[in-house]
C-alpha positions, 0 to 999 in steps of 0.5 A: 321103112322110113328111110326115105323121110325127112322130118317135115314129112316125118312130122306130118305122118305124125299128125296124121297117124294121131288121128288113129288114136284110142283110148280104152281099158284094156280090162284084166292084164296077166302078161306085160311087155317090156320093148326097147332097142341098143344100138352102137353109136354111128351104127346102122344096125338097131338091136331090138327087144321085147321081153314078156312078163307075168302081171304083177309078178313081174316074171319073166316068162320070154324074150324076142330078139332082133337086128334091123338095119335104118339109115333114120337119124335120131332126133327128139320127138321122132324116135319112132321112124328110128326104132318102131321098124325094128321092134315090130320086126321082133313084134312078128316073132311073138305067137302068144302077145302081151296084153300090154307092152311099155315103151321106152319112150313116151305115148302122147306125152309129145308135140303131135302126141306120137311118141315111140308108144303111141306110133308103135301101138297104132301099128302093132295094133296094141295096148301100150304105154310109154315110160321115158326118162326125161320130159320131152313136151309139156309142163309139170309139178315135181311129185313129192319125193315120196315112193309112187308119188304123182304129178300131172302133165299139161300142156300149155292149154291145160290138156293132162298127158300124163304122169311124173311118177317118182320110182324111188325116193331122191331119185328123178322121176319117170314119165307115163303117157298111154300110148294106145288103146288104154287109158291114161290112168291105167297106164298109170297104174300099171307101171306102178304095178310094176316096179321093183328096186329100181328107178326104171319099172321091171319091162323096160328095165330088163328089155333094156338088159337083154338088148344090151347083151344081144349087141354085146353077141351074149344073146342070139335073135330069134324067140326064146322061152325062160325055164321057170327057174331061170333068172337071167337078171 
């Protein structure tokens, strides 16, 4: 999908995509998804997965898995070009779409306001949130060492791009930003409600575990319903 792009062309495309961004309340949320990718080093095969959970209960309801081939290289700031095509392929397997999707990466907390969550959100025309493990862009004051404490992240002009969220004490924060079709404040609220006993919120934590099992051959491609009593992770 993007293998023919060079980084200059990719950056220009991100700037154009960013013109389509919209931020509005989602409203009532009953289901939430987590999306992630796994791959072997130096391999062109992406193992992509989306898990769907109840919200705010965080009960796993279903998941979808698929592979995708891409030669687009990894480079900070261009994650969407490597991961979004694979995630869109998985998205097509899901008939009953979740209310919001959390991606392991940034939303508008990005030099061109086009992290993987914003990129996916625009192409899928769906509400998305970015939840990144490292700070790619912007400046912030570290949150207090208190569970669910936050600090705003701003750019050099003072624009608020997202939040640093302390999900566990004595643990590095995660970085939350709106992707598309959701507000910054609602994004933060949703992630706070999705945190359990781990640093990473449940949607992307479960997606991460699932795609790794998929890559290792423990799970098969396709859409899978989960029995109510079954716990995978």
